[in-house]
N, C-alpha and C positions, 0 to 999 in steps of 0.2 A: 504494500500500500504506500502511495506517495502522498506525503503531507507537507503542505506549505505553512510555515510559521512566520506571520508578519505582524507583529505587535507594534504599538507605539510605546513610549516610556510609560512607566508607572510613576506619575509625578511625585518627587520627594522620596522615592525609595529605589526604583531601578531605572536604568536607562533602557532604551529600546533593545540595545544589543544584549544587555544582561537579561532582560525579560525573555528574549528569543532563546538565549542559552538555557535558561531555568526551564522553560517549556519543553525544549528539546531533551534536556537531561531526564526530566520526569517521564517524558513519553517513552524514551528508550529503556527505562526501567521495566515498563510493562510490555512494550512492543519493540524489542530490539531489531526485529527484522524489517520494520518500516523504513522507507527512504525519506529522509527529512531535508527540506530546503529552507534555510533561514534568511529571512529578508526583513530585518528590523526597519521600522518606518518612522517618519516624521511628517508634519504638515506645515512647516515654516516656522513654528514656534520654537521654544527651548530644545536644544538637542539637534536642531536642523543642521548646523555647521559641523558638528561632530560626526553626525552619520554620514554627510556628504563627503567628509574626508576620508572615512573608512572605505566608502564606495569608490571614490575617484582617485584617491591619492592626491597629488597636487601639492603646492606650496602653501603651508599654513603660516601666515605672518601675524606676529602680535603687533598691536597698535595701542598707544595710550590715548584715550579719548576722555571727554568730559562726561561724567556719570549724570544721572538724573537730578542730583542735587549739587552739582558742580564739583564734586570730588573726582579725582583722577581714577580711571577704570581701565583695566587692561582687556582689550577685546581682540577679536581675530578677523582676518580676511583670508578667505581661501581662494588662491589662484590656480586655475587649471586652463592652460592655453590662454585664449584671449577673453575668457569668462572668469569673473570673480563672483564669489559668494559671500554675503554677509548675514548675520543674524541680529535683528534689531534688540533682542532681548539682552544681548551681551553688553549693550551700551546703555539701555534704557528699561531694562526689565523689572518686573515686580519684586523679584528677589533683591534688587538693588535698593528699593525704597521701603521694603517692609510695610507697604500699605500706608506709609506715613508721608505728610507733605505733598499729597497728590496735587494740590492746587498749583504748587510751584515746580512740580517736576517737569524737566525739559527733555526734549528728544535731540538735543544738540549733538550728542556724541554719535547718533546714527548718521548725521550728515558728515561728520569727520570720517566715519568708515567709507562713506561714498568716495570722498576725496582720496582716502588711502587706496581704494580699489583703482581709481583713475591713475594715481601716481605709480601703481604697480604695473601699469601698462595695459590693463583690461580695456576692451572696448565695449563689453557688456558686463552688467552687474545684476545678479539675482539677489533680491532682498527678502529674507524670511521675515515675515511679520507675525507677531504673536507673543503672548506672555509679557506685554509691556506694562510698565507702572506709570505711564504718562497719559494724559488727556489734552495735549496741547495743540491737537490738530496738525502736528508735524511742523509747527512754527519754528521751533528750536532747530530742527533738521534744516529748514530752509535758511535760517540765520547762519548756520555753519557753512552753508555754501555761498553766502554773500548777499542774501536778501535783506533788505531794509524796510522799515515801517515807521509810523508815527506812534507806535507803542512797542515795548520791548518784546522781541520775539523769543527770547531765551529765558523767559521768567515764568513758564508754564502757562496753564490756561488762565491764571489770575492775571497775567500781564496783558491779555488780549482784550479785555472789556474796553469797549469804545474804539477799537481800532478801525481806521477808515481808509488808510492809504498803505499799500504794500507794493514794493518794487521787487519782483522775483529775480533770482540770481541769473547770470549768464549761463547758457547752455553748458553742461559739463563735457560733452563729448562722449557720453556713455549712452548706450541702450540700456534702459532700466526695466527690469522685470520684477513685478511684485509677486511673491509666493505666498499666498494666503488663501484660506478658505472661509474668511468672513465676508459675508455679503452686506453688512449694514451700511447705510448712508452715514454721512458725517453728523448730522443733527437730527433732532426730532424724536418721536416715540421709539423709534428703532435705532437711534443714532448711538454714537460712541459713549456719550455721557450717560444716557438713560439706561442702556443695556449693560455697559461694562464699568460704569463709574464706581459703583459700590465696592467691587471687588479690588479697586484701586485705592480705596480709602476716602472717597468723596461722600460726604454726608448727604443723605436723601433730600434734606430741605434745601441744600445749596444746589442741586443739580440744575433746576431751571436757570439760575444765574449763570452757571458754567456752560450750559448749552447755548445760552444767549451769546456768551463770549465767542463760542465757535461759530454762531450764526453771523456775528460781526466779522470774523475772519473770512467766512465764505462770501459775504457781501463785498469785502474789499478785494477779493481775487476772482472767484468763479462760483456762483451759486449753482450752476449747471454741473460742474464736476463734484460739487458737495453732495449731489443726489445719486451720483454713480455707484453701482455696487463695489463694496470694498473700500469706499471712501472713509468709513468709520473704523477700519481696521487698525489695531495697535494704537488706540487712542487718537486716531485720525492721521497717523502717519501715511496711511494709504492715500488720503486726500492730498497731502504734500507731494507725494511721488506721482500721483496722477496729474497735479499741476506741472510737474517737470516732464510730462509726456510719457510716463511709464505705461507699459501694458501689464495686464493682470493674468496670471494663471493660478490655478489651484495648486496650493503648496503640496498637497497630497499627490497630485498628478506629476508635478516636477520630479519628486522622489521616485514615484512608481515607474516613470519612463526611464529614469536613470538605472533602476534596478531591473528593468524588464519584467515588472510584476504581472502585467496582463499574461504574458507568455508562461510564467511560472505557475499562475492560477490555472491556466488551461491545461497544464500537464499534471496537475495535482488531482488526487481523489477526494482530498479534504483540505480546507483552508482554515487556519486558526489565526485569530487576531486578539488583541486585548489592549487594555489601558487601566490606569488607576481607578477611575470611576466612570463605569458605563451607565449613562443616565440619559434623559431626554435630550440634553445638549449635544450628545455624541452624533445625533442625527444631522447637526448642522456643520457638515464638512470635516468632522473629526475622522482620524485614521480608521477606526473600526467600520464606519459607514462607507468609506472609500474602498476598503478591502472587500467588504460584503458585495459592493456593487460589481467589482471585478469578478468575484466568485460566481455571483448570479449571472453575469454575462457568459461565463465559461460553464454554466450549468453544474456547479460544484456546490456542495454543502459548505456552510461556514459557521463556525462556533467562536464564542468569546470567552476568554479567561480574564477576569478583571478583579481589581482589588475589592470594589464594591459594585453591586448591580442593582439599580433602581429603575429599570425599564420594564414595562409590561410585555407579555407575550405578543400581544397585537402590535405594539411598537416595533418589536424585534423582527416580526415577520414582515412588516412594512419595509424594513431595511434589508431583507433578504437574509436574516440571521436565524439559524435553526435552534440554537440553544446558547445560554449564557451561564457561566459558573463563577461564583463568587468566593474570593479567598476568605473574606470576613465570615461569610456563612459557613464555610467549611472548616476553618481553623480557629475562628475568633479574631476580633479586631486587634488585640494586643500582639498576637503572634503575626498576623498578616502585615502589620506595620513594622514590628521590630525584627522580624526574620522573613523578610519579604521574598528573598531568593528561595529559601528553603521551602517556604510556604507554596510558592508557585510550582516548584518541582513536585511537591507532594499532590497538589491539585491536578497537575498535568498527569501524573501517573495514574490517578483515579479515572479521569476523564478518558484516558486511552483505553480503559477497559470496556468503556461504552462505545467508542467511536472507531477503534482499530478493528479492521475487518477479521484480523486472526485472533483477537483477544477479547472478544465481547463476552461479557457475563451472561 
């Protein structure tokens, strides 16, 4: 039996590569004769660059940039041929803010990463968007590239209130590709502030104010682009990149194509994916939904091994997922979090008894 193992990271506990290795180890304990293909995945958020480096090789360069609160942060640029890859979370991620000072958090360092990509000789840069701790509409990113305005662009969303004039930077000479699976517009009911502000530390009662600040930014630049899909990605960095002429691709598809995942799914008899929390948000462009889509296209069954599962059977079937298994339900929350690798090994071994053709109970 041929099994494709294509999980995302288990946030806070396992990288995607560690998760794939754990699932494979557990599976082999029960079904050592099965042929396993490991394809750890990412969707543009944290872990995107590390995974691409594993897949592509290339030259991984360290760059010191300005962090979301002005502190120096070491980030990376991956250069492979004429293409560079950067991960916005490395310069402006939620892990760097701790959910504090969200009003002042800036995306300035991400703009510095684009400059580093250009200086490295790249003609194209793929920007993984996700996991940001900023909500500044990408204003800081634009400032790093030379944009000017009548309000400070590098002071977070709080600095944008009342902004009315913005001069965009000169062309970078780079083709920019946004790798993100977030479809949200910049502002409004489904915008960056309303949907993602709370997880970044913005108080509910202040959200209309900060959404208004992003509306001011859009009015001073392009209301049309502010309504485009993906403009609200990474606290609005998607908007800034679209202003610069970027094209947008699914972050999942970028990685899947590089790995040849559609072909791997077509050759498999069973597809396994996973992530830390498999919940209704997983349907919105997360890795398990993308893997399930490819499995369904190949007419292959797909199952999920996750830290937690809070999705109904109907929701799973809508995504093309046949079953989901929870580490927390199987071994308890304390062990699932404290011994994530061993717990995933244990659960994978149990699941193999049900799904491996030669070892069904």
